[in-house]
C-alpha positions in Angstrom: 0.0 0.0 0.0 2.8 2.4 0.9 4.5 1.6 -2.4 1.3 2.6 -4.5 0.8 5.6 -2.3 4.3 6.8 -3.0 3.9 6.2 -6.8 0.6 8.1 -6.7 2.2 11.1 -5.0 5.1 10.9 -7.5 2.6 10.9 -10.5 0.9 13.9 -9.1 4.2 15.7 -8.6 5.1 15.0 -12.3 1.8 16.2 -13.5 2.0 19.4 -11.4 5.4 20.1 -13.2 4.4 19.1 -16.7 0.9 20.4 -17.1 1.8 24.1 -16.4 4.7 23.8 -18.8 2.3 23.0 -21.7 0.3 26.2 -21.1 0.1 28.0 -24.6 -2.1 30.8 -23.6 -1.1 34.1 -25.1 1.4 35.9 -22.9 2.0 39.8 -23.1 5.7 40.8 -22.4 6.7 44.3 -22.1 10.1 46.0 -22.4 11.2 49.6 -22.1 14.1 51.1 -24.0 15.7 54.5 -23.4 15.6 56.0 -26.9 16.1 59.8 -25.9 12.8 60.7 -27.6 10.8 63.8 -26.8 7.8 61.6 -26.1 7.1 57.9 -25.7 6.5 55.6 -28.7 4.9 52.2 -28.1 5.5 49.3 -30.5 3.8 45.9 -30.7 6.1 43.2 -32.0 4.3 40.2 -33.7 6.6 37.4 -34.9 6.3 33.7 -36.0 2.6 33.6 -36.2 2.9 30.7 -38.7 -0.8 31.3 -39.5 -1.8 29.9 -36.1 -5.4 30.5 -34.7 -6.1 33.0 -31.9 -9.9 32.8 -31.8 -12.4 33.6 -34.4 -11.1 36.3 -36.7 -7.9 36.3 -34.6 -9.9 38.3 -32.0 -7.7 37.0 -29.0 -4.5 38.4 -30.6 -6.2 41.6 -31.9 -7.8 42.3 -28.6 -4.6 41.9 -26.7 -3.0 44.4 -29.1 -5.8 46.9 -28.8 -5.6 46.7 -25.0 -1.9 47.9 -25.3 -2.8 50.7 -27.7 0.5 50.7 -29.6 1.5 53.4 -32.0 2.5 50.8 -34.6 2.6 47.0 -35.1 5.8 45.4 -36.4 5.6 42.1 -38.2 9.0 40.4 -37.9 8.8 37.4 -40.2 7.3 33.9 -40.4 3.8 35.5 -40.1 2.9 33.2 -43.0 3.7 29.4 -42.8 5.0 27.2 -45.5 2.4 24.3 -45.0 -0.6 25.9 -43.1 -3.4 27.7 -45.0 -3.2 31.5 -45.0 -6.6 32.3 -43.6 -5.5 33.1 -40.0 -2.6 35.3 -41.1 -4.8 37.2 -43.6 -7.6 37.6 -41.1 -5.1 39.0 -38.6 -3.6 41.6 -41.2 -7.1 42.6 -42.1 -8.1 43.1 -38.5 -5.3 45.5 -37.7 -4.3 47.2 -41.0 -6.8 50.0 -41.0 -6.4 51.1 -37.4 -2.5 51.0 -37.0 0.6 51.6 -39.1 1.8 48.1 -39.7 5.4 47.2 -41.0 6.3 43.8 -42.3 9.6 41.9 -43.0 9.9 38.4 -44.3 11.1 35.4 -42.4 12.6 32.1 -43.8 9.2 30.3 -43.9 7.7 32.8 -46.3 10.3 31.7 -48.9 9.9 28.0 -48.1 6.4 28.4 -49.4 7.8 28.4 -53.1 7.5 31.1 -55.6 3.8 31.0 -56.4 2.5 31.2 -52.8 5.4 33.5 -51.9 4.2 36.0 -54.5 0.6 35.6 -53.5 1.3 36.4 -49.9 3.4 39.3 -50.7 0.9 40.7 -53.0 -1.6 40.6 -50.0 0.8 42.2 -47.8 1.6 45.0 -50.1 -2.1 45.8 -50.5 -2.7 46.2 -46.9 0.5 47.1 -44.8 3.9 48.5 -45.4 6.4 45.8 -46.5 10.0 46.8 -45.7 11.6 45.2 -48.6 15.2 46.0 -47.6 14.1 49.5 -47.0 13.1 52.1 -44.3 10.2 54.2 -43.4 9.7 57.0 -40.8 7.1 56.6 -38.0 6.1 59.9 -36.4 4.3 60.0 -33.1 3.8 63.5 -31.6 7.2 65.1 -31.6 9.1 61.8 -31.9 10.4 60.4 -35.2 11.6 56.9 -35.4 12.9 55.2 -38.4 11.6 51.6 -38.9 14.0 49.7 -41.1 13.6 46.2 -42.4 15.9 43.6 -44.0 14.5 40.5 -45.8 15.5 37.1 -44.3 18.7 35.6 -45.6 16.6 33.1 -47.4 15.8 35.8 -49.9 19.5 35.7 -51.1 20.1 32.0 -51.0 16.9 30.6 -52.5 17.5 30.1 -56.2 13.8 30.0 -57.2 13.2 33.5 -55.7 15.5 36.2 -56.8 14.0 39.5 -55.7 16.3 41.7 -57.5 17.0 39.5 -60.5 20.2 38.1 -59.1 21.6 36.6 -55.9 23.2 39.0 -53.5 24.6 38.7 -50.0 22.7 39.5 -46.8 25.3 41.9 -45.7 25.1 43.8 -49.1 21.3 44.1 -48.5 21.9 45.1 -44.8 24.2 47.9 -45.8 21.7 49.1 -48.3 19.1 49.2 -45.4 21.6 51.1 -43.1 22.1 53.7 -45.9 18.4 54.1 -46.2 18.1 54.8 -42.4 21.2 57.0 -42.3 20.8 60.3 -40.4 17.9 59.1 -38.3 17.8 60.0 -34.6 16.7 56.6 -33.6 16.6 53.5 -35.8 14.7 50.2 -35.3 15.8 47.3 -37.4 13.3 44.4 -38.1 15.5 41.4 -38.8 14.0 38.0 -38.5 17.1 36.1 -37.3 18.8 37.2 -34.1 22.1 35.3 -34.5 23.4 37.9 -36.7 23.4 40.5 -34.0 27.2 41.4 -34.5 26.4 42.2 -38.1 23.4 44.4 -37.2 25.6 46.2 -34.6 28.2 46.9 -37.3 25.8 49.1 -39.2 24.7 51.1 -36.1 21.0 50.3 -35.6 19.8 51.4 -32.1 17.3 48.6 -31.6 17.1 45.2 -33.2 13.8 43.3 -33.1 13.9 39.6 -34.0 12.1 36.3 -33.7 12.8 32.9 -35.4 13.8 31.0 -32.3 10.4 30.2 -31.0 11.9 30.7 -27.6 14.1 27.7 -27.8 11.0 25.6 -27.8 11.6 24.1 -24.3 12.6 26.1 -21.2 13.3 25.6 -17.5 12.5 29.1 -16.0 15.4 30.4 -14.2 17.8 27.7 -15.4 17.5 27.3 -19.2 16.2 30.1 -21.3 15.9 27.9 -24.4 16.9 24.3 -25.4 17.2 24.6 -29.2 16.9 27.3 -31.8 17.4 27.0 -35.6 20.8 28.3 -36.7 21.9 28.5 -33.0 21.6 24.9 -32.0 21.5 23.7 -28.3 21.1 26.3 -25.5 21.0 29.3 -28.0 22.6 32.5 -26.8 19.5 34.5 -28.1 16.5 32.4 -27.4 14.2 35.2 -26.2 14.3 38.3 -24.1 16.1 41.6 -24.1 19.9 41.7 -24.7 21.7 45.0 -23.9 25.0 45.8 -25.6 27.1 49.0 -25.4 25.9 50.4 -28.6 22.5 48.6 -29.2 19.7 46.7 -27.8 18.4 43.4 -29.2 14.8 42.1 -28.3 14.0 38.5 -29.4 10.4 37.5 -29.3 9.5 33.9 -28.4 6.9 34.1 -31.1 3.2 33.1 -31.5 3.5 29.7 -33.2 1.8 26.9 -31.3 -0.4 24.3 -33.2 2.0 24.4 -36.3 5.2 23.6 -34.4 6.8 20.3 -34.7 7.4 20.1 -30.9 5.1 21.4 -28.2 6.2 24.5 -26.4 7.3 23.7 -22.7 7.4 26.6 -20.2 7.5 28.8 -23.2 4.1 30.5 -23.8 3.5 32.3 -27.1 3.9 36.0 -26.7 3.0 39.4 -27.9 5.8 41.8 -27.2 5.3 45.4 -26.4 8.2 47.8 -26.6 8.1 51.3 -25.0 10.6 53.7 -26.4 11.2 56.4 -23.8 
């Protein structure tokens, strides 16, 4: 009897540890960055949606954004998925595009869709929001002016079937082009899907870099392991999710919003909407 009692208690303990770790409810994470602006600017960062569902018409995600009242929404890649239908992504874009300035950069999964689906998605994006196609745009909020720059995912320059400029070029060449477009700005925000290139981003003088791609390392142990594995970074990635402060720049990595389309379930790694307050 004691043996079975002990096993029962052990099973309860394991369940108490595992069940909370499988929580995939939307989490809102907030960061503040000193930008030296005359007034505050609030940005909502949405990454790695992968066309996942957040209620009918994506109301759960849209309502969470509305509750934060951002000045702009930044879509930082893998908003579309290579396999899942586009309905949820398109519903989200339609739900926010008329009420907020929305800026979009590509991730690797947009290119994995193949040329026909890629072009279809980008046509929809161009119709409804601002696609930063290796370019920059100015966001003005009150007396504050912030340059929002965006670089296409490196897959744009390594995927032979998609040649955005008619010929393959290097990622750094395009990044240099983006930096030139943002030159002279008081404060620059770079949307770049992959955080592992942070040293390259810093080389070109961007003040704040916003990324995704990692899905938070998929599995976490809060307080011990920030992320188990991330693409292009491998085991125990240096930039799985969170704010990383450097002497000359700040990197914020979102854990993203993908849940039902991931190959592995998230563990102690809730999908997140990131809010960035520029002070």
